ZALO-570915 format. One record per residue (C-alpha): x, y, z; residue number from 1. Coordinates in steps of 0.02 Angstrom, whole numbers, always signed. Example, Ala and Ser with C-alpha at 12.3 -4.5 7.8 and 13.67 -1.06 7.14 Angstrom:
<nodes>
+--------+--------+--------+-----+
|     xx |     yy |     zz |   i |
+--------+--------+--------+-----+
|   +615 |   -225 |   +390 |   1 |
|   +684 |    -53 |   +357 |   2 |
+--------+--------+--------+-----+
</nodes>
This chain:
<nodes>
+--------+--------+--------+-----+
|     xx |     yy |     zz |   i |
+--------+--------+--------+-----+
|    -13 |     +6 |    +12 |   1 |
|   +154 |   +107 |    -11 |   2 |
|   +111 |   +177 |   -183 |   3 |
|    -54 |   +220 |   -121 |   4 |
|     +4 |   +330 |    +24 |   5 |
|    -31 |   +223 |   +177 |   6 |
|   +119 |   +189 |   +260 |   7 |
|   +144 |   +250 |   +446 |   8 |
|   +314 |   +183 |   +478 |   9 |
|   +479 |   +223 |   +396 |  10 |
|   +503 |   +121 |   +228 |  11 |
|   +694 |   +180 |   +199 |  12 |
|   +782 |   +250 |   +320 |  13 |
|   +929 |   +306 |   +208 |  14 |
|   +809 |   +407 |   +107 |  15 |
|   +735 |   +483 |   +280 |  16 |
|   +906 |   +532 |   +323 |  17 |
|   +954 |   +614 |   +177 |  18 |
|   +788 |   +702 |   +170 |  19 |
|   +784 |   +756 |   +336 |  20 |
|   +964 |   +832 |   +307 |  21 |
|   +899 |   +931 |   +154 |  22 |
|   +745 |  +1007 |   +256 |  23 |
|   +879 |  +1065 |   +391 |  24 |
|   +994 |  +1140 |   +240 |  25 |
|   +832 |  +1226 |   +173 |  26 |
|   +763 |  +1281 |   +341 |  27 |
|   +589 |  +1179 |   +280 |  28 |
|   +472 |  +1147 |   +429 |  29 |
|   +320 |  +1043 |   +376 |  30 |
|   +143 |  +1085 |   +460 |  31 |
|    +45 |   +960 |   +535 |  32 |
|   -139 |   +910 |   +444 |  33 |
|   -211 |   +965 |   +609 |  34 |
|   -121 |  +1152 |   +595 |  35 |
|   -192 |  +1165 |   +412 |  36 |
|   -364 |  +1112 |   +466 |  37 |
|   -354 |  +1239 |   +617 |  38 |
|   -216 |  +1369 |   +572 |  39 |
|   -250 |  +1456 |   +748 |  40 |
|   -143 |  +1312 |   +807 |  41 |
|     +5 |  +1357 |   +700 |  42 |
|   +160 |  +1419 |   +802 |  43 |
|   +137 |  +1609 |   +842 |  44 |
|   +324 |  +1636 |   +793 |  45 |
|   +297 |  +1548 |   +626 |  46 |
|   +126 |  +1662 |   +602 |  47 |
|   +217 |  +1820 |   +637 |  48 |
|   +369 |  +1780 |   +514 |  49 |
|   +239 |  +1741 |   +383 |  50 |
|   +178 |  +1919 |   +375 |  51 |
|   +343 |  +1965 |   +280 |  52 |
|   +340 |  +1817 |   +169 |  53 |
|   +280 |  +1848 |    -16 |  54 |
|   +122 |  +1713 |    -30 |  55 |
|   +183 |  +1700 |   -218 |  56 |
|   +354 |  +1654 |   -176 |  57 |
|   +433 |  +1480 |   -153 |  58 |
|   +466 |  +1510 |    +23 |  59 |
|   +458 |  +1380 |   +144 |  60 |
|   +359 |  +1472 |   +265 |  61 |
|   +210 |  +1472 |   +123 |  62 |
|   +175 |  +1292 |   +183 |  63 |
|   +101 |  +1361 |   +323 |  64 |
|    -21 |  +1451 |   +208 |  65 |
|    -78 |  +1292 |   +117 |  66 |
|   -259 |  +1301 |   +194 |  67 |
|   -429 |  +1383 |   +174 |  68 |
|   -404 |  +1519 |   +311 |  69 |
|   -314 |  +1654 |   +216 |  70 |
|   -365 |  +1836 |   +207 |  71 |
|   -413 |  +1915 |    +38 |  72 |
|   -213 |  +1981 |    +33 |  73 |
|   -162 |  +1790 |    +82 |  74 |
|    -49 |  +1863 |   +225 |  75 |
|   -151 |  +1850 |   +369 |  76 |
|   -274 |  +1722 |   +450 |  77 |
|   -479 |  +1773 |   +451 |  78 |
|   -597 |  +1697 |   +576 |  79 |
|   -711 |  +1619 |   +430 |  80 |
|   -641 |  +1550 |   +276 |  81 |
|   -667 |  +1656 |   +120 |  82 |
|   -841 |  +1616 |    +32 |  83 |
|   -973 |  +1691 |    -93 |  84 |
|  -1147 |  +1675 |    -56 |  85 |
|  -1261 |  +1688 |   -206 |  86 |
|  -1437 |  +1769 |   -193 |  87 |
|  -1576 |  +1683 |   -278 |  88 |
|  -1594 |  +1839 |   -384 |  89 |
|  -1440 |  +1755 |   -478 |  90 |
|  -1467 |  +1562 |   -458 |  91 |
|  -1655 |  +1562 |   -483 |  92 |
|  -1676 |  +1448 |   -317 |  93 |
|  -1738 |  +1471 |   -146 |  94 |
|  -1588 |  +1368 |    -75 |  95 |
|  -1435 |  +1453 |    -15 |  96 |
|  -1285 |  +1412 |   -122 |  97 |
|  -1119 |  +1449 |    -47 |  98 |
|   -937 |  +1426 |   -127 |  99 |
|   -782 |  +1417 |    -27 | 100 |
|   -653 |  +1524 |   -141 | 101 |
|   -504 |  +1430 |   -179 | 102 |
|   -400 |  +1573 |   -255 | 103 |
|   -333 |  +1631 |    -94 | 104 |
|   -216 |  +1480 |    -70 | 105 |
|    -29 |  +1539 |    -84 | 106 |
|    +80 |  +1517 |   -240 | 107 |
|    -41 |  +1441 |   -362 | 108 |
|   -210 |  +1543 |   -308 | 109 |
|   -293 |  +1373 |   -319 | 110 |
|   -342 |  +1243 |   -186 | 111 |
|   -258 |  +1091 |   -264 | 112 |
|    -90 |  +1153 |   -178 | 113 |
|   -176 |  +1062 |    -27 | 114 |
|   -202 |   +914 |   -116 | 115 |
|     -4 |   +912 |   -188 | 116 |
|    +41 |   +939 |     +1 | 117 |
|    -71 |   +786 |    +66 | 118 |
|    +13 |   +687 |    -74 | 119 |
|   +197 |   +733 |    -16 | 120 |
|   +198 |   +723 |   +166 | 121 |
|   +166 |   +543 |   +195 | 122 |
|   +311 |   +510 |    +57 | 123 |
|   +424 |   +624 |   +140 | 124 |
|   +410 |   +574 |   +326 | 125 |
|   +414 |   +383 |   +280 | 126 |
|   +570 |   +394 |   +179 | 127 |
|   +494 |   +368 |    +14 | 128 |
|   +542 |   +525 |    -73 | 129 |
|   +720 |   +591 |    -73 | 130 |
|   +735 |   +758 |   -138 | 131 |
|   +921 |   +763 |   -165 | 132 |
|   +895 |   +644 |   -308 | 133 |
|   +719 |   +616 |   -352 | 134 |
|   +608 |   +696 |   -476 | 135 |
|   +440 |   +739 |   -414 | 136 |
|   +307 |   +698 |   -570 | 137 |
|   +145 |   +781 |   -533 | 138 |
|    +26 |   +707 |   -662 | 139 |
|   -133 |   +827 |   -667 | 140 |
|   -253 |   +935 |   -789 | 141 |
|   -188 |  +1090 |   -726 | 142 |
|   -187 |  +1161 |   -537 | 143 |
|   -125 |  +1001 |   -445 | 144 |
|    +25 |  +1015 |   -553 | 145 |
|    +65 |  +1176 |   -506 | 146 |
|    +43 |  +1165 |   -325 | 147 |
|   +172 |  +1013 |   -338 | 148 |
|   +289 |  +1112 |   -445 | 149 |
|   +277 |  +1257 |   -316 | 150 |
|   +309 |  +1127 |   -174 | 151 |
|   +453 |  +1052 |   -265 | 152 |
|   +534 |  +1223 |   -276 | 153 |
|   +521 |  +1246 |    -88 | 154 |
|   +605 |  +1096 |    -70 | 155 |
|   +739 |  +1133 |   -175 | 156 |
|   +706 |   +973 |   -298 | 157 |
|   +641 |   +957 |   -470 | 158 |
|   +457 |   +948 |   -502 | 159 |
|   +383 |   +871 |   -672 | 160 |
|   +205 |   +936 |   -715 | 161 |
|   +123 |   +818 |   -822 | 162 |
|    -38 |   +895 |   -915 | 163 |
|   -134 |   +898 |  -1074 | 164 |
|    -67 |  +1019 |  -1213 | 165 |
|   -224 |  +1099 |  -1242 | 166 |
|   -255 |  +1170 |  -1036 | 167 |
|   -264 |  +1365 |  -1041 | 168 |
|   -114 |  +1470 |  -1092 | 169 |
|   -111 |  +1534 |   -921 | 170 |
|    -64 |  +1379 |   -844 | 171 |
|    +74 |  +1353 |   -956 | 172 |
|   +141 |  +1523 |   -931 | 173 |
|   +127 |  +1502 |   -749 | 174 |
|   +236 |  +1339 |   -760 | 175 |
|   +357 |  +1421 |   -879 | 176 |
|   +403 |  +1528 |   -735 | 177 |
|   +424 |  +1405 |   -593 | 178 |
|   +498 |  +1248 |   -665 | 179 |
|   +687 |  +1221 |   -664 | 180 |
|   +709 |  +1156 |   -835 | 181 |
|   +594 |  +1183 |   -998 | 182 |
|   +592 |   +985 |  -1014 | 183 |
|   +509 |   +977 |   -842 | 184 |
|   +351 |  +1028 |   -919 | 185 |
|   +270 |   +868 |  -1013 | 186 |
|   +133 |   +911 |  -1127 | 187 |
|    +24 |   +748 |  -1159 | 188 |
|   -111 |   +740 |  -1302 | 189 |
|   -289 |   +803 |  -1293 | 190 |
|   -370 |   +897 |  -1154 | 191 |
|   -472 |   +892 |   -997 | 192 |
|   -544 |   +728 |  -1069 | 193 |
|   -382 |   +640 |  -1094 | 194 |
|   -330 |   +572 |   -909 | 195 |
|   -284 |   +405 |   -989 | 196 |
|   -133 |   +495 |  -1089 | 197 |
|    -66 |   +565 |   -932 | 198 |
|    -66 |   +396 |   -853 | 199 |
|    +24 |   +329 |  -1009 | 200 |
|   +155 |   +456 |   -991 | 201 |
|   +191 |   +428 |   -799 | 202 |
|   +192 |   +241 |   -843 | 203 |
|   +349 |   +285 |   -948 | 204 |
|   +422 |   +406 |   -829 | 205 |
|   +405 |   +269 |   -695 | 206 |
|   +529 |   +159 |   -775 | 207 |
|   +656 |   +277 |   -710 | 208 |
|   +681 |   +241 |   -526 | 209 |
|   +723 |   +416 |   -491 | 210 |
|   +562 |   +477 |   -524 | 211 |
|   +421 |   +470 |   -410 | 212 |
|   +258 |   +478 |   -448 | 213 |
|   +130 |   +577 |   -349 | 214 |
|    -34 |   +514 |   -431 | 215 |
|   -179 |   +627 |   -346 | 216 |
|   -308 |   +509 |   -429 | 217 |
|   -251 |   +356 |   -321 | 218 |
|   -147 |   +423 |   -162 | 219 |
|   -253 |   +407 |     -2 | 220 |
|   -171 |   +569 |    +60 | 221 |
|   -252 |   +668 |    -58 | 222 |
|   -426 |   +611 |    +10 | 223 |
|   -370 |   +619 |   +185 | 224 |
|   -312 |   +792 |   +165 | 225 |
|   -480 |   +871 |   +101 | 226 |
|   -586 |   +763 |   +215 | 227 |
|   -488 |   +834 |   +367 | 228 |
|   -443 |  +1017 |   +312 | 229 |
|   -578 |  +1063 |   +173 | 230 |
|   -718 |   +971 |   +265 | 231 |
|   -662 |  +1070 |   +427 | 232 |
|   -657 |  +1236 |   +326 | 233 |
|   -828 |  +1205 |   +246 | 234 |
|   -911 |  +1158 |   +425 | 235 |
|   -842 |  +1325 |   +491 | 236 |
|   -929 |  +1415 |   +334 | 237 |
|  -1081 |  +1333 |   +365 | 238 |
|  -1094 |  +1351 |   +554 | 239 |
|  -1053 |  +1551 |   +530 | 240 |
|  -1176 |  +1576 |   +388 | 241 |
|  -1328 |  +1480 |   +504 | 242 |
|  -1293 |  +1526 |   +666 | 243 |
|  -1455 |  +1567 |   +753 | 244 |
|  -1561 |  +1492 |   +624 | 245 |
|  -1648 |  +1342 |   +713 | 246 |
|  -1722 |  +1270 |   +538 | 247 |
|  -1561 |  +1285 |   +441 | 248 |
|  -1499 |  +1109 |   +365 | 249 |
|  -1336 |  +1069 |   +272 | 250 |
|  -1431 |   +978 |   +127 | 251 |
|  -1299 |   +952 |     -5 | 252 |
|  -1117 |   +959 |    -49 | 253 |
|  -1069 |   +986 |   -229 | 254 |
|   -908 |   +933 |   -316 | 255 |
|   -841 |   +899 |   -474 | 256 |
|   -757 |   +733 |   -484 | 257 |
|   -578 |   +793 |   -536 | 258 |
|   -450 |   +675 |   -449 | 259 |
|   -606 |   +651 |   -315 | 260 |
|   -488 |   +731 |   -175 | 261 |
|   -613 |   +879 |   -150 | 262 |
|   -757 |   +758 |   -138 | 263 |
|   -683 |   +684 |     +4 | 264 |
|   -741 |   +837 |   +115 | 265 |
|   -915 |   +770 |    +79 | 266 |
|   -873 |   +636 |   +188 | 267 |
|   -836 |   +745 |   +329 | 268 |
|  -1002 |   +845 |   +302 | 269 |
|  -1115 |   +679 |   +287 | 270 |
|  -1037 |   +617 |   +440 | 271 |
|  -1074 |   +787 |   +531 | 272 |
|  -1228 |   +845 |   +471 | 273 |
|  -1307 |   +697 |   +350 | 274 |
|  -1273 |   +808 |   +205 | 275 |
|  -1293 |   +736 |    +31 | 276 |
|  -1134 |   +708 |    -93 | 277 |
|  -1165 |   +764 |   -263 | 278 |
|  -1029 |   +730 |   -381 | 279 |
|  -1025 |   +832 |   -549 | 280 |
|   -947 |   +794 |   -729 | 281 |
|   -973 |   +876 |   -898 | 282 |
|  -1104 |   +827 |   -998 | 283 |
|  -1001 |   +812 |  -1148 | 284 |
|   -904 |   +666 |  -1068 | 285 |
|  -1041 |   +578 |   -951 | 286 |
|   -938 |   +437 |   -876 | 287 |
|  -1023 |   +414 |   -721 | 288 |
|  -1188 |   +460 |   -791 | 289 |
|  -1198 |   +356 |   -953 | 290 |
|  -1020 |   +265 |   -950 | 291 |
|  -1008 |   +395 |  -1090 | 292 |
|   -862 |   +471 |  -1179 | 293 |
|   -812 |   +639 |  -1268 | 294 |
|   -713 |   +802 |  -1244 | 295 |
|   -749 |   +957 |  -1151 | 296 |
|   -673 |  +1123 |  -1071 | 297 |
|   -726 |  +1123 |   -906 | 298 |
|   -540 |  +1119 |   -858 | 299 |
|   -497 |  +1045 |   -676 | 300 |
|   -619 |   +906 |   -663 | 301 |
|   -553 |   +750 |   -768 | 302 |
|   -649 |   +604 |   -831 | 303 |
|   -659 |   +440 |   -930 | 304 |
|   -616 |   +348 |   -767 | 305 |
|   -664 |   +355 |   -587 | 306 |
|   -532 |   +398 |   -488 | 307 |
|   -468 |   +275 |   -347 | 308 |
|   -487 |   +389 |   -211 | 309 |
|   -672 |   +423 |   -244 | 310 |
|   -785 |   +350 |   -115 | 311 |
|   -921 |   +292 |   -234 | 312 |
|  -1035 |   +215 |   -126 | 313 |
|  -1054 |   +368 |    -15 | 314 |
|  -1104 |   +457 |   -168 | 315 |
|  -1293 |   +526 |   -187 | 316 |
|  -1310 |   +591 |   -350 | 317 |
|  -1211 |   +627 |   -507 | 318 |
|  -1249 |   +789 |   -610 | 319 |
|  -1195 |   +835 |   -775 | 320 |
|  -1144 |  +1003 |   -826 | 321 |
|  -1118 |  +1061 |  -1000 | 322 |
|   -959 |  +1162 |  -1056 | 323 |
|  -1062 |  +1280 |  -1163 | 324 |
|  -1136 |  +1342 |  -1004 | 325 |
|   -976 |  +1369 |   -903 | 326 |
|   -881 |  +1443 |  -1057 | 327 |
|  -1017 |  +1569 |  -1089 | 328 |
|  -1056 |  +1608 |   -908 | 329 |
|   -868 |  +1639 |   -885 | 330 |
|   -876 |  +1779 |  -1033 | 331 |
|  -1041 |  +1851 |   -941 | 332 |
|   -962 |  +1852 |   -775 | 333 |
|   -786 |  +1932 |   -831 | 334 |
|   -810 |  +2050 |   -963 | 335 |
|   -863 |  +2245 |   -947 | 336 |
|  -1022 |  +2215 |  -1046 | 337 |
|  -1069 |  +2051 |   -946 | 338 |
|  -1056 |  +2141 |   -770 | 339 |
|  -1150 |  +2288 |   -843 | 340 |
|  -1299 |  +2167 |   -889 | 341 |
|  -1293 |  +2089 |   -727 | 342 |
|  -1307 |  +2251 |   -633 | 343 |
|  -1416 |  +2352 |   -749 | 344 |
|  -1533 |  +2231 |   -822 | 345 |
|  -1538 |  +2097 |   -685 | 346 |
|  -1523 |  +2207 |   -537 | 347 |
|  -1385 |  +2120 |   -456 | 348 |
|  -1283 |  +2190 |   -309 | 349 |
|  -1129 |  +2269 |   -396 | 350 |
|  -1033 |  +2204 |   -241 | 351 |
|  -1077 |  +2013 |   -280 | 352 |
|  -1036 |  +2053 |   -467 | 353 |
|   -861 |  +2102 |   -405 | 354 |
|   -839 |  +1940 |   -318 | 355 |
|   -893 |  +1826 |   -477 | 356 |
|   -702 |  +1816 |   -542 | 357 |
|   -669 |  +1713 |   -392 | 358 |
|   -756 |  +1570 |   -493 | 359 |
|   -656 |  +1477 |   -624 | 360 |
|   -720 |  +1358 |   -738 | 361 |
|   -743 |  +1213 |   -627 | 362 |
|   -815 |  +1334 |   -506 | 363 |
|   -956 |  +1391 |   -615 | 364 |
|   -974 |  +1209 |   -657 | 365 |
|   -998 |  +1170 |   -450 | 366 |
|  -1111 |  +1321 |   -467 | 367 |
|  -1229 |  +1246 |   -600 | 368 |
|  -1230 |  +1085 |   -523 | 369 |
|  -1278 |  +1157 |   -356 | 370 |
|  -1426 |  +1241 |   -448 | 371 |
|  -1479 |  +1071 |   -524 | 372 |
|  -1463 |   +989 |   -363 | 373 |
|  -1576 |  +1116 |   -272 | 374 |
|  -1713 |  +1119 |   -416 | 375 |
|  -1712 |   +929 |   -419 | 376 |
|  -1732 |   +912 |   -235 | 377 |
|  -1859 |  +1061 |   -220 | 378 |
|  -1748 |  +1155 |    -67 | 379 |
|  -1802 |  +1308 |     +5 | 380 |
|  -1714 |  +1451 |   +107 | 381 |
|  -1671 |  +1346 |   +259 | 382 |
|  -1571 |  +1229 |   +144 | 383 |
|  -1401 |  +1259 |   +130 | 384 |
|  -1285 |  +1178 |    -30 | 385 |
|  -1096 |  +1205 |     +7 | 386 |
|   -983 |  +1190 |   -150 | 387 |
|   -813 |  +1253 |   -191 | 388 |
|   -727 |  +1370 |   -323 | 389 |
|   -547 |  +1277 |   -344 | 390 |
|   -469 |  +1429 |   -436 | 391 |
|   -534 |  +1603 |   -491 | 392 |
|   -529 |  +1681 |   -660 | 393 |
|   -345 |  +1721 |   -665 | 394 |
|   -308 |  +1553 |   -755 | 395 |
|   -423 |  +1575 |   -887 | 396 |
|   -411 |  +1743 |   -974 | 397 |
|   -366 |  +1667 |  -1130 | 398 |
|   -529 |  +1555 |  -1145 | 399 |
|   -627 |  +1716 |  -1170 | 400 |
|   -529 |  +1743 |  -1323 | 401 |
|   -561 |  +1558 |  -1371 | 402 |
|   -753 |  +1597 |  -1326 | 403 |
|   -782 |  +1739 |  -1422 | 404 |
|   -785 |  +1678 |  -1598 | 405 |
|   -855 |  +1497 |  -1542 | 406 |
|  -1007 |  +1564 |  -1469 | 407 |
|  -1030 |  +1753 |  -1510 | 408 |
|   -960 |  +1780 |  -1667 | 409 |
|   -837 |  +1896 |  -1603 | 410 |
|   -965 |  +2003 |  -1537 | 411 |
|  -1025 |  +2001 |  -1346 | 412 |
|  -1144 |  +2138 |  -1318 | 413 |
|  -1302 |  +2158 |  -1210 | 414 |
|  -1402 |  +2047 |  -1325 | 415 |
|  -1273 |  +1913 |  -1322 | 416 |
|  -1267 |  +1943 |  -1129 | 417 |
|  -1463 |  +1924 |  -1104 | 418 |
|  -1465 |  +1759 |  -1217 | 419 |
|  -1314 |  +1691 |  -1109 | 420 |
|  -1403 |  +1725 |   -942 | 421 |
|  -1554 |  +1641 |  -1027 | 422 |
|  -1478 |  +1496 |  -1081 | 423 |
|  -1346 |  +1446 |   -960 | 424 |
|  -1415 |  +1506 |   -802 | 425 |
|  -1603 |  +1546 |   -789 | 426 |
|  -1639 |  +1408 |   -905 | 427 |
|  -1537 |  +1271 |   -821 | 428 |
|  -1654 |  +1117 |   -781 | 429 |
|  -1634 |   +951 |   -708 | 430 |
|  -1571 |   +850 |   -843 | 431 |
|  -1419 |   +752 |   -857 | 432 |
|  -1451 |   +700 |   -662 | 433 |
|  -1458 |   +548 |   -562 | 434 |
|  -1503 |   +529 |   -386 | 435 |
|  -1399 |   +352 |   -369 | 436 |
|  -1479 |   +192 |   -306 | 437 |
|  -1355 |    +55 |   -219 | 438 |
|  -1361 |    -32 |   -387 | 439 |
|  -1312 |   +142 |   -487 | 440 |
|  -1158 |   +168 |   -352 | 441 |
|  -1113 |    -33 |   -376 | 442 |
|  -1123 |    +14 |   -572 | 443 |
|   -998 |   +159 |   -556 | 444 |
|   -878 |    +78 |   -433 | 445 |
|   -858 |    -73 |   -537 | 446 |
|   -823 |    +43 |   -685 | 447 |
|   -664 |    +81 |   -588 | 448 |
|   -604 |    -91 |   -592 | 449 |
|   -545 |    -60 |   -785 | 450 |
|   -437 |    +88 |   -758 | 451 |
|   -356 |    +23 |   -581 | 452 |
|   -343 |   -160 |   -582 | 453 |
|   -319 |   -200 |   -762 | 454 |
|   -219 |    -50 |   -815 | 455 |
|   -139 |    +15 |   -664 | 456 |
|   -102 |   -152 |   -564 | 457 |
|   -199 |   -124 |   -411 | 458 |
|   -229 |   -280 |   -328 | 459 |
|   -417 |   -347 |   -319 | 460 |
|   -425 |   -348 |   -129 | 461 |
|   -351 |   -157 |   -145 | 462 |
|   -486 |   -128 |   -272 | 463 |
|   -633 |   -216 |   -183 | 464 |
|   -596 |   -152 |     -7 | 465 |
|   -663 |    +12 |    -50 | 466 |
|   -849 |    -26 |    -72 | 467 |
|   -848 |    -11 |   +134 | 468 |
|   -885 |   +153 |   +222 | 469 |
|   -785 |    +74 |   +359 | 470 |
|   -624 |    +80 |   +246 | 471 |
|   -629 |   +264 |   +208 | 472 |
|   -682 |   +310 |   +390 | 473 |
|   -508 |   +200 |   +459 | 474 |
|   -407 |   +305 |   +339 | 475 |
|   -437 |   +454 |   +478 | 476 |
|   -318 |   +358 |   +597 | 477 |
|   -195 |   +422 |   +478 | 478 |
|   -190 |   +584 |   +524 | 479 |
|   -132 |   +578 |   +711 | 480 |
|    -18 |   +436 |   +644 | 481 |
|    +64 |   +554 |   +509 | 482 |
|    +53 |   +716 |   +617 | 483 |
|   +158 |   +628 |   +747 | 484 |
|   +280 |   +576 |   +604 | 485 |
|   +290 |   +757 |   +533 | 486 |
|   +325 |   +823 |   +729 | 487 |
|   +470 |   +705 |   +759 | 488 |
|   +532 |   +737 |   +569 | 489 |
|   +549 |   +922 |   +618 | 490 |
|   +611 |   +895 |   +772 | 491 |
|   +755 |   +791 |   +698 | 492 |
|   +785 |   +907 |   +561 | 493 |
|   +794 |  +1062 |   +683 | 494 |
|   +732 |  +1180 |   +551 | 495 |
|   +643 |  +1342 |   +596 | 496 |
|   +758 |  +1345 |   +746 | 497 |
+--------+--------+--------+-----+
</nodes>
């Protein structure tokens, strides 16, 4: 289970010692998962030093900002993680739809740096990754590999980004600035929908023992860090906005499938509040809905496979969202003409409209899925749906340029804005949606066999054990075990003293 990130003892003492020495030399201190779940527990001396650290630099202390509790400037802590609550005037539903904003994370302005850290830490403290000679390979559809490259820079090792060639220009521009060598950016064929091609590239890289693959789709550190840290952040937002409201209910949690790491927060919310979990995918590639295939542009959600760390048997609904809707709404929310329409014609608060750039393409996808779920379940004003905006609009400016000729004939005016509102937002229905039965869950669970057992070499026992909720709940035992190993690793290195 070492390759799935489930070791809790030192596997290689030689690697452990060399890594510890490197961290001492680079003055790298590792935060515990408990500290990232509740950053007020971070040592006050570290918190004081952080105020002078650029949140966009590869500074070791930025590891202590890899959480949801940063302020808008990403320099200090807030009592409640950043979020945007959407009014019914925008959503068309009575339920309260709330998105936690991921662009407050350091270095990459996206929450996937948390997933990268969650996959890295078990490898470091168990002596499976040696930054003195290993290359860290980060397979991704965009943000996770950026998070991995950023952390690799902090550790002083080579980080390699593996991602589809058709991802946004902004992602590649960022990578060009952060990698140590241009060859550390590996462009695989296709787009968001071509995850198998990423796996194939990693299989070739894995033949070199100096390459360590941090596969977010199957490493349980990704699941554990989101269930622990993202789950706690979302619970705090919910408790804050419903304080004093006796009839309030956290009715649903919505997340695009992606690597399924962020979906793990739903397990925390379901265990705490009985919340239903909604998994989202693109209508153009409806893997979970119809065992379908295709291509789409909702960057950051992946498809054509079932991630190994997706707790399928605990998922309540699958919703499909079209990239036509996310592409066109992105233009509506991020252009002068679009903002003018929202304020003057739809009567939206300019302060709210100013918050909409917090939503990248996958955030818009989550928003639309939340609306569909609210309509399907007839949710009312006491019902809250929580979801996340993984990143903001900064990663997608070039997508507006692509969308203009594709959807608007290179002219986006008030008429086009109204048509976009009507078709992509006001007109959204409950099509391409399945409320899962036990049989539906088994069908989706079994679909993962072909990726993980037949193609990726996972044993049948490792695959089938994931059908039981007790397996996933048992993963929480890793948190105190890893945190104790992190504290021992820090104490041995003496970094930060």
